[in-house]
C-alpha positions as a LaTeX table, in Angstrom:
\begin{tabular}{lrrr}
\hline
Residue & $x$ (\AA) & $y$ (\AA) & $z$ (\AA) \\
\hline
Met1 & 10.53 & $-36.13$ & 11.89 \\
His2 & 11.01 & $-34.51$ & 15.37 \\
Phe3 & 9.40 & $-31.48$ & 16.59 \\
Val4 & 11.07 & $-29.46$ & 19.15 \\
Glu5 & 9.10 & $-27.52$ & 21.52 \\
Ile6 & 9.99 & $-24.12$ & 22.59 \\
Glu7 & 8.45 & $-21.84$ & 25.16 \\
Leu8 & 7.76 & $-18.45$ & 23.74 \\
Gln9 & 8.60 & $-15.76$ & 26.32 \\
Glu10 & 6.64 & $-12.48$ & 26.80 \\
Lys11 & 9.22 & $-9.84$ & 25.27 \\
Gln12 & 8.55 & $-6.19$ & 24.74 \\
Met13 & 8.79 & $-5.47$ & 20.87 \\
Ile14 & 10.31 & $-2.43$ & 19.51 \\
Lys15 & 7.48 & $-0.10$ & 18.12 \\
Thr16 & 8.42 & 1.62 & 15.01 \\
Arg17 & 5.92 & 4.48 & 13.92 \\
Gly18 & 6.62 & 4.62 & 10.44 \\
Val19 & 9.84 & 5.05 & 7.97 \\
Ala20 & 11.83 & 7.82 & 8.41 \\
His21 & 13.29 & 7.48 & 4.77 \\
Phe22 & 14.45 & 4.66 & 2.46 \\
Thr23 & 17.28 & 4.62 & $-0.03$ \\
Ile24 & 17.40 & 4.14 & $-3.80$ \\
Pro25 & 20.80 & 3.32 & $-5.18$ \\
Val26 & 21.80 & 5.59 & $-8.07$ \\
Thr27 & 24.93 & 5.79 & $-10.27$ \\
Asp28 & 24.61 & 9.75 & $-11.13$ \\
Thr29 & 23.01 & 11.83 & $-8.08$ \\
Glu30 & 22.48 & 14.84 & $-10.60$ \\
Arg31 & 20.73 & 12.74 & $-13.22$ \\
Ser32 & 18.52 & 10.97 & $-10.86$ \\
Met33 & 17.49 & 14.15 & $-8.96$ \\
Ala34 & 16.45 & 15.47 & $-12.31$ \\
Phe35 & 14.15 & 12.57 & $-12.70$ \\
Tyr36 & 12.70 & 12.13 & $-9.38$ \\
Ala37 & 12.22 & 15.89 & $-9.01$ \\
Asp38 & 10.98 & 16.90 & $-12.51$ \\
Ile39 & 9.20 & 13.77 & $-13.68$ \\
Leu40 & 7.60 & 12.25 & $-10.26$ \\
Gly41 & 7.16 & 15.67 & $-8.66$ \\
Met42 & 9.74 & 15.31 & $-5.43$ \\
Arg43 & 11.25 & 18.20 & $-3.69$ \\
Pro44 & 14.80 & 18.25 & $-3.01$ \\
Ile45 & 15.33 & 19.15 & 0.82 \\
Gln46 & 19.13 & 18.54 & 0.82 \\
Val47 & 21.77 & 17.94 & $-1.93$ \\
Asn48 & 25.37 & 16.81 & $-1.79$ \\
His49 & 26.53 & 15.53 & $-5.52$ \\
Asp50 & 29.94 & 15.28 & $-3.95$ \\
Arg51 & 29.20 & 13.05 & $-1.16$ \\
Gly52 & 26.55 & 11.23 & $-3.70$ \\
Met53 & 23.36 & 11.86 & $-1.53$ \\
Val54 & 20.40 & 13.61 & $-2.38$ \\
Phe55 & 17.28 & 13.70 & $-0.03$ \\
Leu56 & 14.02 & 14.24 & $-1.42$ \\
Asp57 & 10.51 & 14.97 & 0.06 \\
Thr58 & 7.62 & 12.99 & $-1.15$ \\
Gly59 & 4.41 & 13.77 & 0.63 \\
Gly60 & 6.02 & 13.75 & 3.88 \\
Asp61 & 8.24 & 10.96 & 3.16 \\
Cys62 & 12.00 & 11.00 & 2.44 \\
Val63 & 13.55 & 9.34 & $-0.26$ \\
Ile64 & 17.25 & 9.44 & $-0.14$ \\
Leu65 & 19.19 & 8.61 & $-3.98$ \\
Ala66 & 22.61 & 7.46 & $-2.91$ \\
Arg67 & 25.45 & 6.80 & $-5.21$ \\
Ser68 & 26.22 & 3.28 & $-5.57$ \\
Ala69 & 28.23 & 0.97 & $-7.90$ \\
Ala70 & 26.18 & $-1.87$ & $-7.41$ \\
Lys71 & 24.53 & $-3.31$ & $-10.50$ \\
Ile72 & 20.64 & $-2.99$ & $-10.54$ \\
Asp73 & 18.90 & $-5.78$ & $-12.02$ \\
Pro74 & 15.87 & $-4.15$ & $-14.17$ \\
Ser75 & 14.16 & $-7.41$ & $-14.59$ \\
Asp76 & 13.95 & $-7.93$ & $-10.66$ \\
Gln77 & 10.16 & $-6.92$ & $-10.32$ \\
Asp78 & 9.63 & $-7.82$ & $-6.84$ \\
Val79 & 12.28 & $-5.43$ & $-5.68$ \\
His80 & 10.56 & $-2.08$ & $-6.28$ \\
His81 & 9.31 & 1.14 & $-4.62$ \\
Ala82 & 5.81 & 2.27 & $-4.80$ \\
Phe83 & 4.61 & 5.86 & $-4.51$ \\
Val84 & 0.96 & 6.69 & $-4.13$ \\
Val85 & $-0.60$ & 9.23 & $-6.44$ \\
Glu86 & $-4.07$ & 10.90 & $-5.77$ \\
Ala87 & $-6.98$ & 9.13 & $-7.40$ \\
Asp88 & $-7.81$ & 11.75 & $-9.77$ \\
Asp89 & $-4.25$ & 12.21 & $-10.64$ \\
Tyr90 & $-3.36$ & 8.39 & $-11.88$ \\
Glu91 & $-4.22$ & 8.48 & $-15.31$ \\
Thr92 & $-2.43$ & 12.07 & $-15.94$ \\
Ala93 & 0.59 & 10.53 & $-14.05$ \\
Lys94 & 0.52 & 7.45 & $-16.49$ \\
Gln95 & 0.39 & 10.00 & $-19.34$ \\
Asp96 & 3.18 & 12.27 & $-17.78$ \\
Leu97 & 5.49 & 9.33 & $-17.50$ \\
Glu98 & 4.60 & 8.54 & $-21.05$ \\
Asp99 & 4.99 & 12.02 & $-22.29$ \\
Ser100 & 8.48 & 12.43 & $-20.48$ \\
Gly101 & 9.94 & 9.48 & $-22.20$ \\
Val102 & 9.38 & 6.80 & $-19.70$ \\
Arg103 & 7.79 & 3.29 & $-20.44$ \\
Val104 & 5.23 & 1.94 & $-18.44$ \\
Phe105 & 6.27 & $-1.82$ & $-18.67$ \\
Phe106 & 3.36 & $-3.48$ & $-16.71$ \\
Glu107 & 0.04 & $-2.15$ & $-15.51$ \\
Glu108 & $-2.60$ & $-3.86$ & $-13.21$ \\
Asp109 & $-5.44$ & $-3.17$ & $-10.82$ \\
Arg110 & $-4.61$ & $-5.38$ & $-7.69$ \\
Gln111 & $-7.25$ & $-5.96$ & $-5.24$ \\
Gly112 & $-7.80$ & $-8.17$ & $-2.27$ \\
Gly113 & $-4.33$ & $-8.01$ & $-1.12$ \\
Ala114 & $-2.57$ & $-6.03$ & 1.37 \\
Val115 & $-2.00$ & $-3.01$ & $-0.70$ \\
Asn116 & $-4.53$ & $-2.42$ & $-3.47$ \\
Gly117 & $-5.35$ & $-0.33$ & $-6.21$ \\
Pro118 & $-4.44$ & 0.26 & $-9.87$ \\
Arg119 & $-0.71$ & 0.61 & $-10.40$ \\
Ala120 & 1.69 & 1.16 & $-13.21$ \\
Tyr121 & 5.40 & 0.07 & $-13.35$ \\
Phe122 & 8.26 & 1.84 & $-14.87$ \\
His123 & 12.21 & 2.21 & $-14.26$ \\
Asp124 & 14.26 & 5.06 & $-13.35$ \\
Pro125 & 17.41 & 6.22 & $-15.37$ \\
Asp126 & 19.45 & 3.41 & $-13.55$ \\
Gly127 & 17.02 & 0.49 & $-13.98$ \\
Asn128 & 15.30 & 0.72 & $-10.47$ \\
Val129 & 11.75 & $-0.49$ & $-10.62$ \\
Leu130 & 9.31 & 2.12 & $-9.65$ \\
Glu131 & 5.68 & 1.97 & $-9.19$ \\
Ile132 & 2.79 & 4.51 & $-8.94$ \\
Ile133 & $-0.37$ & 3.47 & $-7.30$ \\
Asn134 & $-3.93$ & 5.02 & $-6.72$ \\
Leu135 & $-3.91$ & 3.51 & $-3.16$ \\
Thr136 & $-7.62$ & 2.29 & $-3.06$ \\
Ser137 & $-7.10$ & 0.01 & 0.54 \\
Tyr138 & $-4.29$ & $-0.79$ & 2.77 \\
Lys139 & $-4.55$ & $-3.91$ & 5.05 \\
Gly140 & $-2.64$ & $-1.94$ & 7.84 \\
Asp141 & $-5.54$ & 0.41 & 8.20 \\
Glu142 & $-7.85$ & $-2.45$ & 9.09 \\
Asp143 & $-8.73$ & $-3.00$ & 12.71 \\
Pro144 & $-6.95$ & $-5.91$ & 14.33 \\
Ser145 & $-9.58$ & $-6.67$ & 16.74 \\
\hline
\end{tabular}
């Protein structure tokens, strides 16, 4: 086996400051907007069903629901979107999901990783895997020094 030595050059990296928005593919923006607003409590900030785009606010972050013909694989649990809920609201949020007919298919309290806390996984109407989490710690908050 041969190893090739490369010389790393000092290079200025792009410094992102956060996430402006992320997009979730949906087949029906009206149905999905009702789910994300009425069940998950997100606030519609711009709606264009004709164009197939709904912009929602959740805690100061933007989620876009975009019409897509792509087939969602609901069994692929690695690809999912996680939403933080307050510690005092976590159990109630799980119950609210169940009361709304949304089945929580997996729950765990993961600790010792990058993103820690009790979490519950469920599907949106298109089969996208979603998660609510009571975020107890986040490795990105640690002092890197």
